[in-house]
All heavy atoms as an XYZ file, in Angstrom:
928
protein
N      98.393    122.754    116.510
C      97.624    123.778    115.901
C      96.121    123.587    116.238
O      95.537    122.600    115.891
C      97.781    123.743    114.309
C      99.270    124.083    113.924
S      99.709    123.844    112.196
C      98.339    124.352    111.315
N      95.582    124.563    116.928
C      94.233    124.351    117.400
C      94.061    123.151    118.335
O      94.838    123.038    119.253
N      93.133    122.312    117.966
C      92.948    121.130    118.809
C      93.589    119.914    118.186
O      93.300    118.718    118.584
C      91.448    120.882    119.016
C      90.723    120.529    117.730
O      91.265    120.783    116.648
O      89.568    120.097    117.782
N      94.459    120.124    117.178
C      95.137    118.987    116.517
C      96.616    119.003    116.824
O      97.252    120.045    116.789
C      94.880    119.100    114.974
O      93.454    119.141    114.771
C      95.469    117.892    114.321
N      97.154    117.824    117.143
C      98.588    117.658    117.478
C      99.239    117.072    116.270
O      98.788    116.026    115.710
C      98.720    116.758    118.668
C     100.009    116.630    119.333
C     100.581    117.960    119.935
C      99.956    115.624    120.474
N     100.396    117.576    115.907
C     101.207    117.012    114.836
C     102.580    116.568    115.421
O     103.009    117.071    116.388
C     101.444    118.059    113.685
C     100.130    118.538    113.053
C      99.378    119.522    113.635
C      99.757    117.866    111.878
C      98.148    119.851    112.982
C      98.524    118.207    111.262
C      97.781    119.233    111.872
O      96.584    119.583    111.223
N     103.245    115.681    114.676
C     104.550    115.194    115.137
C     105.517    115.272    113.985
O     105.186    114.824    112.887
C     104.417    113.805    115.667
C     105.652    113.136    116.152
C     105.458    112.357    117.414
C     106.318    112.213    115.139
N     106.655    115.783    114.271
C     107.774    115.690    113.280
C     108.908    114.960    114.010
O     109.356    115.326    115.050
C     108.251    117.078    112.851
O     107.187    117.776    112.236
C     109.361    117.010    111.841
N     109.457    113.904    113.360
C     110.532    113.184    113.939
C     111.716    113.183    112.913
O     111.466    113.264    111.723
C     110.134    111.749    114.312
O     109.747    111.039    113.154
N     112.915    113.075    113.468
C     114.162    113.034    112.641
C     114.884    111.782    112.954
O     115.044    111.451    114.103
C     114.985    114.241    112.964
C     114.367    115.586    112.576
C     113.524    116.235    113.428
C     114.567    116.098    111.305
C     112.884    117.427    113.068
C     113.971    117.332    110.852
C     113.155    117.938    111.794
O     112.521    119.080    111.475
N     115.345    111.169    111.942
C     116.171    109.872    112.077
C     117.502    110.092    111.371
O     117.533    110.558    110.185
C     115.398    108.765    111.477
C     116.123    107.369    111.635
C     115.208    106.279    111.174
O     114.115    106.469    110.697
N     115.757    105.032    111.251
N     118.538    109.814    112.144
C     119.876    110.091    111.582
C     120.284    109.139    110.418
O     120.799    109.556    109.396
C     120.914    109.882    112.685
C     122.370    110.081    112.236
C     123.402    109.638    113.221
N     123.243    108.224    113.640
C     123.707    107.249    112.920
N     124.306    107.403    111.811
N     123.491    105.948    113.335
N     119.844    107.904    110.548
C     120.222    106.935    109.460
C     119.147    105.840    109.438
O     118.561    105.455    110.434
C     121.556    106.337    109.901
O     121.962    105.349    108.940
N     118.841    105.309    108.250
C     117.821    104.259    108.099
C     118.142    103.355    106.938
O     118.349    103.811    105.832
C     116.443    104.948    107.912
S     115.070    103.737    107.740
N     118.058    102.051    107.242
C     118.125    101.040    106.209
C     116.556    100.952    105.707
O     115.799    100.304    106.393
C     118.566     99.707    106.787
C     118.703     98.648    105.719
O     118.038     98.735    104.680
O     119.405     97.645    105.956
N     116.250    101.563    104.616
C     114.899    101.729    104.231
C     114.082    100.386    104.124
O     113.067    100.313    104.690
C     114.816    102.560    102.849
C     113.404    102.588    102.330
C     115.357    103.974    103.117
N     114.630     99.365    103.399
C     113.723     98.213    103.294
C     113.543     97.448    104.591
O     112.523     96.763    104.740
C     114.625     97.341    102.336
C     115.558     98.238    101.621
C     115.805     99.319    102.607
N     114.567     97.509    105.499
C     114.430     96.675    106.763
C     113.919     97.464    107.965
O     113.492     96.898    108.887
C     115.796     96.088    107.040
C     116.318     95.079    106.003
C     117.740     94.612    106.314
C     115.372     93.912    105.905
N     114.094     98.793    107.956
C     113.733     99.508    109.179
C     112.688    100.593    109.117
O     112.073    100.887    110.137
N     112.471    101.148    107.967
C     111.606    102.374    107.833
C     110.235    102.087    108.389
O     109.668    102.988    109.092
C     111.558    102.809    106.452
C     110.763    104.121    106.154
C     111.292    105.233    106.982
C     110.770    104.415    104.688
N     109.590    101.000    107.964
C     108.195    100.731    108.385
C     108.077    100.710    109.898
O     107.128    101.209    110.484
C     107.637     99.464    107.755
C     107.542     99.640    106.250
O     107.277    100.677    105.746
N     107.701     98.540    105.561
N     109.042    100.101    110.573
C     108.945     99.962    112.033
C     109.150    101.324    112.648
O     108.440    101.637    113.645
C     110.026     98.973    112.543
C     109.886     97.619    111.944
C     110.707     97.160    110.990
C     108.912     96.798    112.389
C     110.570     95.842    110.459
C     108.695     95.464    111.872
C     109.558     95.029    110.926
N     110.026    102.159    112.131
C     110.237    103.452    112.731
C     108.979    104.348    112.531
O     108.633    105.038    113.399
C     111.427    104.152    112.047
C     112.715    103.342    112.234
O     112.921    102.724    113.243
N     113.550    103.354    111.238
N     108.350    104.305    111.376
C     107.127    105.047    111.175
C     106.030    104.686    112.109
O     105.307    105.540    112.587
C     106.718    105.016    109.755
C     107.652    105.718    108.866
C     107.189    105.828    107.431
O     106.604    104.865    106.924
N     107.412    106.914    106.726
N     105.814    103.400    112.301
C     104.765    102.935    113.218
C     104.999    103.483    114.638
O     104.061    103.963    115.223
C     104.701    101.408    113.212
C     104.173    100.940    111.853
C     103.831    100.909    114.369
C     104.218     99.422    111.577
N     106.215    103.475    115.096
C     106.507    104.036    116.410
C     106.052    105.490    116.499
O     105.494    105.961    117.478
C     107.935    103.905    116.761
C     108.437    102.451    116.930
C     109.982    102.381    117.150
O     110.593    103.370    117.496
N     110.468    101.198    116.873
N     106.377    106.267    115.415
C     106.005    107.654    115.393
C     104.447    107.855    115.486
O     103.939    108.659    116.221
C     106.579    108.389    114.181
S     108.371    108.495    114.171
N     103.776    107.126    114.687
C     102.279    107.216    114.628
C     101.654    106.836    115.945
O     100.748    107.487    116.430
C     101.663    106.346    113.542
C     102.133    106.794    112.164
C     102.593    105.903    111.174
C     102.062    108.167    111.753
C     102.959    106.336    109.916
C     102.451    108.621    110.588
C     102.922    107.678    109.605
N     102.135    105.791    116.614
C     101.599    105.368    117.936
C     101.953    106.447    118.933
O     101.060    106.749    119.761
C     102.166    103.959    118.344
C     101.771    103.639    119.732
C     101.664    102.952    117.390
N     103.137    107.005    118.950
C     103.539    108.036    119.842
C     102.566    109.204    119.666
O     102.036    109.779    120.668
C     104.917    108.482    119.719
C     105.398    109.608    120.558
C     105.326    109.295    122.039
C     106.826    110.062    120.151
N     102.349    109.686    118.447
C     101.394    110.808    118.181
C     100.030    110.475    118.755
O      99.411    111.334    119.391
C     101.356    111.088    116.695
C     100.364    112.133    116.274
C     100.634    113.448    116.902
C     100.337    112.216    114.728
N      99.496    109.305    118.418
C      98.171    108.941    118.940
C      98.086    108.955    120.406
O      97.143    109.449    121.012
C      97.773    107.598    118.312
N      99.057    108.397    121.120
C      99.116    108.395    122.551
C      99.145    109.742    123.169
O      98.354    110.090    124.126
C     100.258    107.572    123.090
C     100.076    106.041    123.198
C     101.468    105.401    123.523
C      99.122    105.738    124.314
N     100.065    110.577    122.742
C     100.243    111.931    123.238
C      98.961    112.785    122.966
O      98.476    113.561    123.765
C     101.478    112.576    122.739
C     101.581    114.070    123.157
C     102.703    111.846    123.197
N      98.338    112.581    121.765
C      97.107    113.302    121.477
C      96.007    112.909    122.482
O      95.270    113.736    123.017
C      96.710    113.044    120.064
N      95.882    111.595    122.701
C      94.905    111.121    123.615
C      95.151    111.694    125.034
O      94.183    112.154    125.706
C      94.792    109.612    123.673
C      93.807    109.074    124.615
C      93.524    107.573    124.429
O      93.250    107.134    123.363
N      93.674    106.844    125.532
N      96.342    111.604    125.583
C      96.658    112.047    126.850
C      96.450    113.550    127.001
O      95.950    114.032    128.064
C      98.072    111.705    127.197
C      98.225    110.177    127.384
C      98.617    112.373    128.477
C      99.664    109.669    127.440
N      96.659    114.312    125.964
C      96.530    115.804    126.050
C      95.187    116.270    125.685
O      94.882    117.474    125.695
C      97.579    116.495    125.210
O      97.426    116.123    123.819
C      98.980    116.200    125.695
N      94.305    115.285    125.170
C      92.909    115.745    124.780
C      92.861    116.445    123.407
O      92.005    117.115    123.119
N      93.839    116.099    122.562
C      93.868    116.641    121.193
C      93.522    115.604    120.217
O      93.492    114.441    120.509
C      95.302    117.196    120.862
C      95.602    118.464    121.631
N      96.020    118.428    122.954
C      95.657    119.696    121.228
C      96.266    119.626    123.340
N      96.015    120.455    122.295
N      93.244    115.989    118.988
C      93.172    115.064    117.853
C      94.502    114.785    117.295
O      95.356    115.693    117.281
C      92.254    115.617    116.758
C      90.822    115.717    117.204
C      89.953    116.155    115.937
C      89.760    117.627    116.069
N      88.989    118.177    114.913
N      94.771    113.570    116.858
C      96.025    113.264    116.184
C      95.980    113.724    114.766
O      95.055    113.363    114.052
C      96.308    111.765    116.238
N      96.912    114.594    114.381
C      97.026    115.053    113.004
C      98.010    114.152    112.246
O      97.946    112.907    112.424
N      98.833    114.727    111.481
C      99.798    113.940    110.682
C     101.108    113.822    111.387
O     101.485    114.719    112.192
C     100.030    114.594    109.351
C      98.759    114.609    108.427
C      99.086    115.078    107.079
C      97.843    115.012    106.257
N      98.142    115.335    104.823
N     101.773    112.731    111.097
C     103.176    112.499    111.647
C     104.069    112.649    110.451
O     103.893    111.962    109.374
C     103.264    111.158    112.288
N     105.106    113.443    110.598
C     106.104    113.644    109.518
C     107.391    113.002    110.002
O     107.839    113.310    111.102
C     106.329    115.118    109.212
C     105.033    115.818    108.779
C     104.235    116.399    109.695
C     104.640    115.799    107.418
C     103.061    117.052    109.257
C     103.530    116.381    106.996
C     102.651    117.057    107.946
O     101.565    117.610    107.557
N     108.045    112.186    109.132
C     109.251    111.498    109.534
C     110.388    111.923    108.528
O     110.215    111.671    107.375
C     109.001    109.986    109.542
C     110.166    109.167    110.103
N     110.535    109.235    111.402
C     111.017    108.333    109.486
C     111.570    108.434    111.599
N     111.877    107.869    110.386
N     111.399    112.480    109.013
C     112.506    112.921    108.131
C     113.735    112.076    108.395
O     114.096    111.821    109.528
C     112.807    114.379    108.392
C     111.589    115.224    108.154
C     111.799    116.660    108.527
C     110.642    117.550    108.435
N     109.771    117.496    107.325
N     114.308    111.612    107.350
C     115.504    110.756    107.406
C     116.689    111.494    106.777
O     116.610    112.013    105.722
C     115.317    109.410    106.662
C     114.170    108.703    107.187
C     116.574    108.586    106.738
C     113.694    107.576    106.260
N     117.765    111.628    107.569
C     118.940    112.390    107.130
C     119.721    111.533    106.179
O     120.214    112.010    105.128
C     119.818    112.790    108.325
C     121.139    113.474    107.872
C     119.003    113.689    109.276
N     119.934    110.241    106.424
C     120.735    109.384    105.575
C     120.007    108.062    105.303
O     119.955    107.172    106.132
C     122.102    109.117    106.263
C     123.051    108.444    105.413
O     122.718    108.024    104.241
N     124.292    108.285    105.843
N     119.271    107.976    104.267
C     118.494    106.867    103.880
C     119.273    105.872    103.083
O     119.930    106.249    102.106
C     117.221    107.216    103.225
N     119.237    104.550    103.390
C     120.147    103.596    102.664
C     119.197    102.565    101.935
O     118.262    102.064    102.480
C     120.961    102.760    103.556
C     121.606    103.589    104.637
N     122.554    104.526    104.455
C     121.519    103.487    106.028
C     122.980    104.967    105.587
N     122.308    104.399    106.549
N     119.559    102.274    100.688
C     119.100    101.055    100.050
C     120.372    100.536     99.479
O     121.007    101.071     98.606
C     118.060    101.338     98.908
C     116.808    102.030     99.465
C     117.681    100.014     98.172
C     115.924    102.614     98.377
N     120.783     99.347    100.012
C     122.078     98.780     99.564
C     121.922     98.052     98.212
O     120.831     97.684     97.822
C     122.561     97.825    100.685
C     122.871     98.509    101.956
C     121.959     98.649    102.966
C     124.070     99.203    102.146
C     122.237     99.330    104.181
C     124.407     99.879    103.266
C     123.427    100.008    104.290
O     123.752    100.656    105.446
N     123.102     97.838     97.624
C     123.112     97.218     96.227
C     122.367     95.861     96.256
O     121.637     95.521     95.347
C     124.527     97.061     95.724
C     125.069     98.462     95.362
C     126.487     98.273     94.781
O     126.933     97.129     94.360
O     127.154     99.320     94.785
N     122.582     95.106     97.344
C     121.950     93.739     97.383
C     120.459     93.816     97.714
O     119.770     92.770     97.722
C     122.690     92.814     98.319
C     122.635     93.222     99.740
O     122.214     94.378    100.071
N     123.154     92.396    100.579
N     119.906     95.015     97.940
C     118.466     95.186     98.208
C     117.731     95.847     97.015
O     116.550     95.834     96.953
C     118.286     96.034     99.463
C     118.851     95.450    100.716
C     118.898     96.438    101.859
O     118.950     97.643    101.588
N     118.955     95.914    103.066
N     118.566     96.451     96.164
C     118.048     97.331     95.102
C     116.988     96.589     94.183
O     115.938     97.118     93.901
C     119.170     97.896     94.309
C     118.778     98.947     93.210
C     118.025    100.114     93.887
C     119.931     99.381     92.515
N     117.363     95.455     93.707
C     116.469     94.717     92.792
C     115.140     94.443     93.421
O     114.095     94.655     92.793
C     117.116     93.461     92.316
C     116.345     92.699     91.254
C     117.091     91.461     90.745
O     118.326     91.388     90.841
O     116.377     90.586     90.233
N     115.071     93.927     94.651
C     113.862     93.654     95.340
C     113.038     94.981     95.516
O     111.806     94.952     95.377
C     114.052     92.960     96.652
C     114.463     91.487     96.576
C     114.915     90.944     97.890
C     113.331     90.654     96.002
N     113.709     95.991     95.868
C     113.033     97.258     96.119
C     112.417     97.785     94.816
O     111.253     98.119     94.795
C     114.006     98.293     96.682
C     113.428     99.689     96.907
S     112.124     99.831     98.071
C     113.041     99.845     99.596
N     113.179     97.725     93.776
C     112.714     98.321     92.465
C     111.705     97.447     91.819
O     110.629     97.949     91.290
C     113.967     98.487     91.560
C     113.664     99.067     90.155
C     114.803     99.010     89.228
N     115.189     97.538     89.044
C     116.422     97.082     89.062
N     117.457     97.903     89.336
N     116.654     95.815     88.957
N     111.954     96.112     91.749
C     111.111     95.217     91.015
C     109.935     94.567     91.709
O     109.002     94.060     91.077
C     111.928     94.138     90.378
C     113.045     94.612     89.436
O     112.909     95.764     88.979
O     114.063     93.918     89.254
N     109.944     94.691     93.082
C     108.820     94.151     93.795
C     108.146     95.210     94.677
O     107.067     95.498     94.486
C     109.368     92.934     94.782
C     108.202     92.351     95.575
C     110.026     91.896     93.913
N     108.908     95.766     95.593
C     108.279     96.724     96.555
C     107.584     97.912     95.881
O     106.470     98.185     96.202
C     109.389     97.226     97.538
C     108.880     98.225     98.598
C     108.154     97.486     99.729
O     108.557     96.420    100.123
N     107.020     98.025    100.159
N     108.319     98.555     94.985
C     107.783     99.767     94.360
C     106.654     99.516     93.319
O     105.964    100.446     92.898
C     108.886    100.579     93.722
C     109.853    101.178     94.729
C     111.008    101.860     94.002
C     109.221    102.133     95.658
N     106.417     98.235     92.953
C     105.344     97.898     92.032
C     104.055     97.466     92.759
O     103.063     97.222     92.103
C     105.840     96.846     91.068
C     106.939     97.380     90.192
C     107.290     96.424     89.072
C     108.391     97.162     88.209
N     108.849     96.243     87.182
N     104.094     97.370     94.028
C     102.926     96.934     94.791
C     101.953     98.094     94.944
O     102.338     99.225     95.143
C     103.311     96.438     96.212
C     104.023     95.153     96.144
C     104.364     94.754     97.520
N     104.886     93.351     97.498
C     105.271     92.733     98.650
N     105.343     93.291     99.806
N     105.612     91.412     98.522
N     100.606     97.769     94.882
C      99.620     98.760     95.129
C      99.401     98.806     96.629
O      99.185     97.773     97.323
C      98.331     98.332     94.470
C      98.318     98.504     92.965
C      98.420     99.928     92.503
O      97.776    100.801     93.140
O      99.169    100.220     91.506
N      99.388    100.017     97.239
C      99.193    100.068     98.682
C      97.746     99.764     99.030
O      96.819     99.990     98.237
C      99.509    101.545     99.014
C      99.634    102.298     97.714
C      99.707    101.297     96.616
N      97.650     99.175    100.228
C      96.247     98.916    100.816
C      95.757    100.135    101.494
O      96.525    101.094    101.828
C      96.349     97.755    101.815
C      96.701     96.446    101.189
C      97.882     95.744    101.484
C      95.817     95.835    100.258
C      98.171     94.540    100.918
C      96.101     94.619     99.735
C      97.335     93.969    100.056
N      94.512    100.163    101.875
C      93.916    101.228    102.668
C      94.663    101.210    104.110
O      95.030    100.094    104.560
C      92.417    100.958    102.892
C      91.606    101.137    101.743
C      91.507    102.601    101.311
O      91.397    103.463    102.213
O      91.558    102.881    100.126
N      94.824    102.371    104.636
C      95.496    102.497    105.900
C      94.577    101.793    107.008
O      93.411    102.055    107.010
C      95.754    103.895    106.266
O      96.693    104.494    105.389
N      95.254    101.085    107.920
C      94.441    100.555    108.994
C      94.198    101.625    110.071
O      94.714    102.732    109.968
C      95.431     99.475    109.601
C      96.809     99.931    109.254
C      96.652    100.687    107.950
N      93.398    101.309    111.054
C      93.142    102.321    112.164
C      93.602    101.717    113.442
O      93.723    100.476    113.586
C      91.620    102.672    112.211
O      90.813    101.512    112.477
N      93.855    102.557    114.362
C      94.395    102.157    115.690
C      93.394    102.642    116.743
O      92.992    103.827    116.716
C      95.745    102.801    115.927
C      96.318    102.666    117.344
C      96.714    101.184    117.587
C      97.585    103.583    117.484
N      93.015    101.698    117.616
C      92.161    102.070    118.832
C      93.026    101.891    119.990
O      93.609    100.862    120.212
C      90.908    101.122    118.867
O      90.192    101.277    117.672
C      90.049    101.524    120.066
N      93.039    102.900    120.852
C      93.756    102.949    122.059
C      92.817    102.933    123.228
O      91.820    103.674    123.259
C      94.680    104.135    122.189
C      95.686    104.165    121.026
C      95.455    104.184    123.523
C      96.555    105.439    120.904
N      93.103    102.123    124.245
C      92.209    102.093    125.444
C      91.986    103.529    125.967
O      92.903    104.203    126.306
C      92.890    101.228    126.508
C      92.102    101.172    127.785
O      91.229    101.895    128.077
N      92.448    100.129    128.585
N      90.675    103.968    126.028
C      90.425    105.301    126.472
C      90.745    105.606    127.886
O      90.777    106.774    128.367
C      88.915    105.454    126.141
C      88.354    104.141    126.066
C      89.503    103.271    125.616
N      91.005    104.506    128.673
C      91.418    104.685    130.096
C      92.798    105.220    130.265
O      93.226    105.591    131.335
C      91.187    103.416    130.843
C      89.759    103.003    130.985
O      88.887    103.891    130.936
O      89.440    101.736    131.063
N      93.599    105.158    129.151
C      94.959    105.743    129.219
C      94.836    107.256    129.204
O      94.453    107.825    128.215
C      95.806    105.182    128.035
C      95.880    103.696    128.097
C      97.206    105.844    128.076
C      96.544    103.079    126.843
N      95.226    107.870    130.335
C      94.998    109.275    130.515
C      96.288    110.009    130.813
O      96.339    111.297    130.696
C      94.006    109.581    131.679
C      92.745    108.897    131.533
C      91.707    109.778    130.808
C      90.382    109.128    130.851
N      89.675    109.175    129.678
N      97.344    109.366    131.201
C      98.609    110.044    131.638
C      99.858    109.216    131.193
O      99.766    108.020    130.855
C      98.704    110.119    133.182
O      98.814    108.854    133.792
C      97.443    110.839    133.793
N     101.005    109.864    131.254
C     102.241    109.212    130.978
C     102.511    108.086    132.057
O     103.062    107.032    131.798
C     103.405    110.152    130.947
C     103.441    111.111    129.735
C     104.563    112.127    129.894
C     103.574    110.316    128.454
N     102.099    108.399    133.263
C     102.158    107.392    134.341
C     101.465    106.116    134.031
O     101.938    105.033    134.339
C     101.730    108.021    135.664
C     102.008    107.021    136.861
C     101.580    107.593    138.142
O     101.204    108.805    138.267
O     101.625    106.838    139.153
N     100.325    106.284    133.447
C      99.524    105.026    132.982
C     100.392    104.160    132.086
O     100.499    102.948    132.281
C      98.248    105.461    132.259
C      97.210    106.090    133.185
O      97.334    106.057    134.418
O      96.273    106.754    132.605
N     101.036    104.838    131.098
C     101.903    104.099    130.162
C     102.974    103.409    130.862
O     103.375    102.255    130.575
C     102.437    104.994    129.109
C     101.198    105.583    128.289
C     103.447    104.311    128.200
C     101.618    106.690    127.388
N     103.594    104.063    131.851
C     104.734    103.530    132.558
C     104.317    102.362    133.570
O     105.130    101.511    133.840
C     105.472    104.643    133.443
C     106.093    105.669    132.565
C     106.629    106.804    133.377
O     106.140    107.089    134.441
O     107.572    107.431    132.881
N     103.097    102.398    134.019
C     102.749    101.478    135.119
C     101.809    100.283    134.743
O     102.012     99.206    135.256
C     102.074    102.245    136.281
O     100.927    102.939    135.769
C     103.069    103.224    136.887
N     100.810    100.499    133.861
C      99.908     99.411    133.691
C      99.551     99.112    132.209
O      99.003     98.090    131.921
C      98.625     99.548    134.473
C      97.849    100.836    134.089
C      97.943    101.973    134.736
C      96.903    101.034    133.107
N      97.081    102.907    134.256
C      96.410    102.371    133.135
C      96.368    100.171    132.119
C      95.471    102.854    132.320
C      95.470    100.696    131.215
C      94.968    102.010    131.305
N      99.877     99.973    131.340
C      99.485     99.755    129.883
C     100.262     98.575    129.311
O     101.471     98.414    129.510
C      99.740    101.067    129.095
C      99.611    100.818    127.624
C      98.784    102.180    129.583
N      99.535     97.740    128.487
C     100.175     96.628    127.811
C      99.707     96.596    126.365
O      98.886     97.429    125.972
C      99.777     95.302    128.469
O      98.453     94.978    128.213
N     100.201     95.647    125.582
C      99.802     95.514    124.163
C      98.268     95.265    124.048
O      97.721     95.571    123.001
C     100.597     94.433    123.493
O     100.403     93.184    124.183
C     102.068     94.841    123.408
N      97.694     94.803    125.087
C      96.279     94.502    125.105
C      95.431     95.819    125.016
O      94.282     95.749    124.791
C      95.852     93.655    126.352
C      96.404     92.283    126.323
O      96.669     91.764    125.229
O      96.592     91.725    127.438
N      96.013     96.936    125.310
C      95.349     98.207    125.323
C      95.352     98.856    123.941
O      94.937    100.078    123.837
C      96.011     99.166    126.320
C      95.803     98.668    127.746
O      94.645     98.578    128.215
O      96.824     98.348    128.402
N      95.874     98.162    122.898
C      95.902     98.691    121.624
C      95.243     97.700    120.616
O      95.449     96.478    120.770
C      97.343     98.912    121.120
C      98.094     99.892    121.947
C      98.743     99.409    123.143
C      98.161    101.232    121.779
C      99.393    100.283    123.980
C      98.796    102.114    122.563
C      99.434    101.668    123.672
N      94.442     98.178    119.649
C      93.854     97.286    118.645
C      94.000     97.928    117.305
O      93.769     99.150    117.114
C      92.350     97.167    119.015
C      91.833     95.733    118.855
C      90.451     95.630    119.295
O      90.122     96.028    120.401
O      89.685     95.108    118.427
N      94.495     97.121    116.369
C      94.582     97.595    114.937
C      93.508     96.972    114.176
O      93.236     95.757    114.246
C      95.972     97.140    114.414
C      96.062     97.562    112.987
C      97.112     97.777    115.233
N      92.782     97.777    113.376
C      91.639     97.368    112.647
C      91.922     97.522    111.151
O      92.460     98.575    110.744
C      90.377     98.136    113.010
C      90.078     98.121    114.433
N      89.403     97.133    115.093
C      90.411     99.079    115.374
C      89.278     97.407    116.350
N      89.899     98.595    116.580
N      91.629     96.542    110.390
C      91.673     96.673    108.896
C      93.099     96.563    108.354
O      93.376     97.071    107.268
N      94.009     95.969    109.085
C      95.362     95.797    108.608
C      95.462     94.743    107.541
O      94.951     93.674    107.692
C      96.309     95.448    109.800
C      97.738     95.239    109.317
C      98.599     96.248    109.053
C      98.220     93.903    109.175
C      99.883     96.087    108.553
C      99.532     93.717    108.691
C     100.345     94.795    108.459
O     101.637     94.576    107.955
N      96.057     95.116    106.407
C      96.370     94.154    105.349
C      97.747     94.302    104.983
O      98.373     95.365    105.069
C      95.513     94.491    104.150
C      94.082     94.465    104.332
C      93.335     94.952    102.990
O      93.339     94.229    102.033
N      92.761     96.092    103.017
N      98.359     93.221    104.513
C      99.765     93.295    104.061
C     100.000     92.348    102.858
O      99.304     91.405    102.707
C     100.678     92.875    105.242
S     100.545     91.178    105.795
N     100.985     92.699    102.112
C     101.448     91.874    101.049
C     102.355     90.794    101.638
O     102.762     90.816    102.789
C     102.275     92.685    100.079
C     101.438     93.746     99.355
N     100.651     93.468     98.285
C     101.396     95.103     99.567
C     100.088     94.578     97.819
N     100.492     95.598     98.553
N     102.639     89.808    100.765
C     103.538     88.754    101.176
C     104.943     89.407    101.539
O     105.350     90.396    100.894
C     103.778     87.779    100.034
C     104.631     86.600    100.292
C     104.705     85.657     99.151
O     103.737     85.465     98.427
O     105.823     85.106     98.910
N     105.576     88.887    102.565
C     106.852     89.399    102.988
C     107.947     89.409    101.898
O     107.973     88.407    101.138
C     107.338     88.665    104.253
N     108.788     90.392    101.862
C     109.921     90.372    100.991
C     111.119     90.061    101.814
O     111.385     90.726    102.845
C     110.090     91.792    100.313
C     108.864     92.123     99.485
C     111.378     91.753     99.421
C     108.894     93.538     98.920
N     111.863     89.108    101.495
C     113.089     88.657    102.229
C     114.319     89.535    101.773
O     115.099     88.973    101.036
C     113.322     87.165    102.075
C     112.067     86.404    102.466
C     112.384     85.343    103.471
C     111.109     84.466    103.677
N     110.469     84.682    104.881
N     114.391     90.726    102.338
C     115.550     91.533    101.976
C     116.754     91.041    102.667
O     116.655     90.670    103.838
C     115.297     92.987    102.421
C     114.377     93.799    101.551
C     113.077     94.090    101.936
C     114.843     94.240    100.322
C     112.269     94.820    101.152
C     114.009     94.978     99.507
C     112.710     95.273     99.913
O     111.932     96.051     99.058
N     117.887     91.036    101.981
C     119.115     90.699    102.724
C     119.567     91.813    103.591
O     119.303     92.944    103.386
C     120.121     90.441    101.534
C     119.588     91.282    100.374
C     118.107     91.344    100.618
N     120.239     91.429    104.747
C     120.769     92.368    105.650
C     122.170     92.818    105.096
O     122.932     91.960    104.662
C     120.913     91.731    107.010
C     121.455     92.652    108.022
C     120.659     93.650    108.569
C     122.747     92.553    108.487
C     121.097     94.525    109.550
C     123.282     93.429    109.442
C     122.440     94.402    109.983
N     122.433     94.050    105.140
C     123.736     94.619    104.680
C     124.395     95.348    105.719
O     123.775     96.012    106.537
C     123.522     95.484    103.473
N     125.676     95.294    105.782
C     126.457     96.002    106.763
C     127.418     96.954    106.151
O     128.088     96.600    105.079
C     127.288     95.060    107.688
C     128.160     95.781    108.689
C     126.342     94.106    108.350
């Protein structure tokens, strides 16, 4: 829309406590990269999950720990401005071309893995 690029992603299935955060980060980085390559501003990324799971052995930690935490301010992402094309990403871009500023996190929650 205008000079702003938005992203909507769909996920078929997600173990919310163990996978959701990683999936959302991938969406946000993809949006930021494509916006930079196309010369747009990055807008919002929307992530839709068709089948979200919180298993019984994860419920207590989710309810009594995760949902009671106060969120921190969102960090910011800086991408090397020399990244201009998809070919750059395929040929020379590395993790050194990305910098996260202001990241804060709570102590890890050791959720059990469920099958």
